[in-house]
Every structure is written in C-alpha cells, then in structure tokens.
C-alpha positions in Angstrom: -0.2 -0.3 -0.2 1.4 3.4 -1.0 2.5 5.4 2.5 2.1 8.7 3.2 4.3 10.0 6.2 3.6 12.9 8.7 6.3 14.4 11.1 5.9 16.5 13.9 9.0 18.5 12.9 11.5 20.4 15.5 14.2 22.2 15.8 16.2 20.2 13.9 14.2 20.6 10.8 16.5 18.2 8.5 16.4 15.2 10.8 12.2 15.3 10.5 12.7 15.4 6.9 14.8 12.2 7.0 12.4 10.5 9.2 9.7 11.1 7.3 11.5 10.1 3.7 12.4 6.8 5.7 8.8 6.3 6.9 7.7 6.9 3.2 10.0 4.5 1.9 13.3 6.6 1.4 15.0 7.7 -1.6 15.2 4.8 -4.0 18.5 6.5 -5.7 21.8 4.4 -7.2 24.9 5.9 -7.8 25.2 7.3 -11.3 21.1 8.6 -11.4 20.2 11.9 -12.9 18.6 13.0 -9.6 16.5 17.1 -9.8 15.5 18.3 -7.0 12.4 20.9 -7.4 11.7 23.4 -4.9 9.0 26.3 -4.8 11.1 29.2 -5.5 8.7 31.6 -6.8 9.6 34.7 -5.2 12.4 36.4 -4.4 10.9 37.2 -1.0 9.7 35.1 1.7 8.1 36.8 4.5 7.6 34.3 7.8 8.9 32.1 6.3 5.3 31.4 3.9 6.3 31.8 0.9 9.3 29.5 -0.2 10.5 25.9 0.4 12.3 26.1 3.7 16.1 26.0 2.8 16.8 23.7 5.6 14.3 21.1 3.5 16.8 21.2 0.5 19.7 21.1 2.2 18.5 17.9 3.5 17.3 16.8 0.2 20.7 17.4 -1.4 22.9 15.7 1.6 20.1 12.5 1.4 21.3 12.1 -2.5 24.6 12.6 -2.0 24.6 9.7 0.5 23.4 7.4 -2.2 26.3 8.3 -4.8 24.6 11.2 -7.1 25.3 15.0 -6.7 21.5 16.8 -7.0 20.3 19.5 -9.7 18.2 22.1 -8.3 15.9 23.2 -10.8 13.4 26.4 -11.2 12.0 28.4 -14.4 11.1 31.9 -14.9 7.6 33.6 -14.2 6.1 36.7 -14.2 8.2 38.0 -11.0 11.2 37.2 -12.3 14.0 35.5 -13.9 14.4 32.0 -11.9 17.9 33.2 -11.4 17.2 36.2 -10.4 14.8 35.0 -7.7 17.2 32.3 -6.3 19.6 34.9 -6.2 17.5 37.2 -4.3 16.3 34.7 -2.2 19.4 33.3 -0.7 19.2 30.4 -2.0 21.7 30.9 -4.8 25.0 31.4 -1.9 23.5 28.7 -0.4 23.9 26.4 -3.0 27.1 27.9 -3.9 28.4 27.1 -0.3 27.1 23.5 -0.7 28.6 23.1 -4.4 25.4 22.2 -5.9 24.7 23.4 -9.1 21.5 25.6 -10.4 19.4 25.3 -13.7 16.8 27.8 -14.7 14.8 25.3 -16.8 13.4 28.5 -19.0 17.3 28.3 -20.7 17.3 24.6 -21.4 16.4 22.2 -24.7 12.8 21.7 -24.4 10.1 19.4 -26.2 6.9 20.7 -27.5 3.7 18.9 -25.8 0.0 19.6 -27.1 -2.5 20.0 -24.1 -5.5 21.4 -23.7 -5.6 22.9 -27.0 -2.1 24.8 -26.4 1.2 24.3 -26.6 3.9 24.1 -24.0 8.0 23.3 -23.9 8.4 21.1 -21.0 12.7 20.9 -20.3 14.6 17.8 -21.3 16.1 18.1 -17.7 12.8 17.1 -16.5 11.4 14.3 -18.9 15.1 12.8 -19.2 15.5 12.4 -15.1 16.3 9.5 -13.7 14.6 10.7 -10.3 12.9 13.4 -9.3 12.5 15.2 -5.5 9.5 17.5 -5.4 9.8 20.0 -2.5 6.6 21.7 -2.1 5.5 24.3 -0.1 2.1 23.8 1.9 -0.3 26.8 0.5 -3.9 28.0 -0.8 -3.7 29.5 -4.4 -5.8 32.2 -5.8 -6.1 29.5 -9.1 -6.2 26.2 -7.9 -7.5 26.5 -3.9 -4.4 24.2 -2.7 -0.5 24.5 -4.3 1.2 21.1 -2.9 3.0 18.5 -5.1 1.3 18.7 -7.9 1.4 22.4 -8.9 4.7 22.7 -7.3 5.3 21.0 -11.4 4.1 24.3 -12.9 7.7 25.8 -12.3 8.9 22.9 -14.6 8.3 24.6 -18.1 9.6 27.2 -20.4 8.0 30.3 -20.4 8.3 32.9 -18.2 4.2 34.2 -18.7 2.4 31.2 -17.0 -0.6 33.5 -16.5 -1.6 32.2 -20.2 -2.7 28.7 -18.6 -4.4 29.5 -14.9 -8.0 28.8 -16.9 -6.7 25.6 -18.1 -5.0 24.3 -15.2 -7.2 21.9 -14.2 -6.1 20.0 -17.3 -2.5 21.6 -17.5 -1.4 20.5 -14.0 -2.3 16.5 -14.4 -1.1 16.4 -17.7 2.7 17.8 -16.0 2.1 15.4 -13.5 1.9 12.3 -15.9 4.5 14.1 -17.9 7.1 14.9 -15.4 8.0 12.4 -12.7 7.9 13.0 -9.1 10.0 9.8 -7.3 9.0 11.9 -3.8 7.4 14.5 -3.0 8.4 16.0 0.2 6.1 18.7 1.6 6.8 21.8 4.0 4.1 22.2 5.9 6.4 24.1 8.8 5.4 27.9 8.3 2.1 27.3 5.5 0.1 29.8 3.5 -3.5 30.6 4.3 -6.0 33.1 2.3 -4.2 34.9 -0.9 -1.4 32.9 -1.6 0.4 31.6 -3.5 2.6 34.8 -2.2 0.8 37.5 -0.3 -1.7 35.2 2.2 -1.0 35.0 5.8 0.9 32.6 7.8 -0.4 29.2 9.6 2.0 27.6 11.5 1.4 23.6 11.2 5.0 22.6 12.1 5.3 19.6 10.4 6.9 17.8 7.1 4.5 15.3 5.4 6.4 12.6 2.7 5.4 10.2 -0.2 6.4 8.7 -3.0 2.6 9.3 -4.9 2.2 12.8 -5.5 -1.5 12.3 -5.6 -1.5 10.7 -2.2 0.3 13.2 -0.4 -1.4 16.2 -2.1 -4.8 14.0 -1.3 -3.7 14.0 2.1 -2.3 17.5 2.6 -5.8 19.0 1.4 -7.3 17.1 4.1 -5.0 18.6 6.6 -6.0 22.1 5.1 -9.5 21.4 5.9 -10.7 20.6 2.2 -12.1 17.7 0.0 -9.7 16.2 -2.5 -12.2 15.1 -5.0 -13.1 18.8 -4.9 -9.5 20.0 -5.9 -10.1 19.0 -9.3 -6.4 18.9 -10.7 -5.8 16.3 -8.1 -9.0 14.8 -9.1 -8.0 14.5 -12.6 -4.1 13.2 -12.2 -5.7 10.4 -10.0 -8.0 10.0 -13.1 -4.9 10.3 -15.2 -3.7 7.3 -12.9 -1.1 9.0 -11.8 -1.6 8.2 -7.9 -4.3 7.5 -5.7 -6.7 9.7 -3.9 -7.7 7.5 -1.3 -6.5 4.3 -0.1 -3.2 5.0 1.0 -1.8 4.5 4.2 -0.9 7.0 7.1 2.8 6.4 8.6 4.6 8.7 11.5 3.1 11.1 14.1 -0.5 11.2 14.7 -1.9 13.5 12.4 -5.5 14.2 13.5 -4.7 17.2 15.6 -3.3 19.0 12.6 -6.0 18.7 10.8 -7.5 22.6 10.7 -9.4 25.1 8.3 -7.2 27.5 6.1 -9.1 30.5 4.8 -9.9 30.7 1.4 -8.6 32.7 -1.3 -9.8 36.2 -2.0 -12.5 35.3 0.9 -13.8 38.9 2.8 -11.0 37.9 5.4 -8.7 36.8 3.7 -8.5 39.9 1.4 -8.4 42.3 4.6 -5.4 39.8 6.4 -3.5 40.1 3.5 -2.4 43.6 3.1 0.8 43.4 5.0 1.9 40.4 3.3 1.4 42.7 0.0 3.3 45.3 2.0 6.4 42.8 2.6 6.4 41.5 -0.9 6.0 44.1 -2.6 6.7 47.5 -0.7 9.8 46.5 1.6 13.1 47.0 -0.3 
C-alpha cells in the first residue's frame, strides 16, 4: 500500500525530513542517476517563511542524495515575478547552493520538447523528462487559481515560459498533464509555516510544524488537502490527476506521528477576511526593499 508520512518537526528540521522520507519508503536512488530537486522558489521574498520551501529542507534533500552516491541538480523556471536566476539569488538560496557546491539550472534556458495539452502548446525542459529521479519539494499553501498549491502545483515551475498566466484557466487539465509527463519519485511538503488566504504569495502564515512525504504525489497532495480542511475530490487538478492514473486520491496508508490534531481549516483565497489580512503580506512582498 502507498504510504504517506507525517512527522511533527522540531528544531532540527533536517532530521525530521529524513525521518519522513524513511517512513515513506526512502529515496530509491542508485549511483550514477540524474537526480533533480525542484523546490518552490516562486518569489524572491519569503515573509515569515510562508512563501518558499524552507532552505533546511532543500539542504536535507541534497545531503540525502549525496549519501546515495549522486550529485543533485536544483531547478526552477522563469515566471512573471522575475527570472529564476534572480529569484534564487535574491532569496538567498543561490549563496547556499554555492556553499554546498550544488549546481542550479534555470529550466527556461534548457532544451525543451513541445507538447500539446488543453488545446495549447507548452515547452517542457528535457532535464525534467530525462531525469532518473525527481524530488519535489513543495510548500503547503492556498492558491487563488487552484485553491491549494502542493506537489502537483509545484510542477508548474517546470516548463519553459515565464508568462504562465495564459494557462490559468486551463490548470485543471495542464497540471495533471504535467504530473503524468514529469516524474515525481519523492514529494516532500514543507508544512512548517504554511500559507492560507490569498496565496500563493500574499497570503497569511499558518503554523503547522510538520513535514509530509510520500512517493505518490496524488496521495501526498490528497492527504495535505485534508489537513488544510478541504476535500481532495473537490480540488479538480488533483482529482483529474488521479483519473489519469498518476496516483491515488484515497486508499493510502498514513504513517508517522498522529496526524488528526493537525487538521485545521485554512482560510479560502480571496474571502473578505483573507483580503483584509493579506495587506501585511502585500507590503512585505511588494513594497519593502
């Protein structure tokens, strides 16, 4: 049975990431594999730690891959906020990657293959389709266009073009296609400080303090959706991915720490309350230098 692991985190984030991954089945990596790590670096700013994947989780993934005899590659693509290179640099992640001697690739500069989905064309980088193992480091957040952003939505940062907004009305078809086309071997969700309300950039912090991991991205997303107080069957891109055979929306086994007490109700994007509460995040993201 597919396993989804939840681990209550403490001061040593990396140790809890390791425990979650081990409980979920571990990294099935062999020496010589091409291993790609995709964090969520959708912006250069990270107020209260609620926007980007926690860098300690990135570091834990890097170390675990190296222990398997492989050198990982960190990836992101351009978006409407800025180039991937600028976001990774200004967020502080690039300095850490240089310290760890880990290469970074802007997927928007990679050689791509043309695909057609939902009546439109997208360019998917060959680094993603040619990888032997992909670690998806998602952030638990709400999202205006998809209600939630977790493992499947994190793959939206894996195709070439920067102006991704042209696909916003087709996300329920595009995201499942990406999840089927781009392999995700281990999904690790950063649910330390999450985001509710007007995500994925200017919402409000919601502290859960847990790490979730699993080999089935649909199962991981479905479990996290339940933790957030939503129903996975009602999150259309996740339900559609399950229908495409990407993974299981139910019927998985939850392992690790008792999870029931972490279930809560995230504020829905663009409710009146979310709009009012988002003003501080708007200031921190767009007005502060």
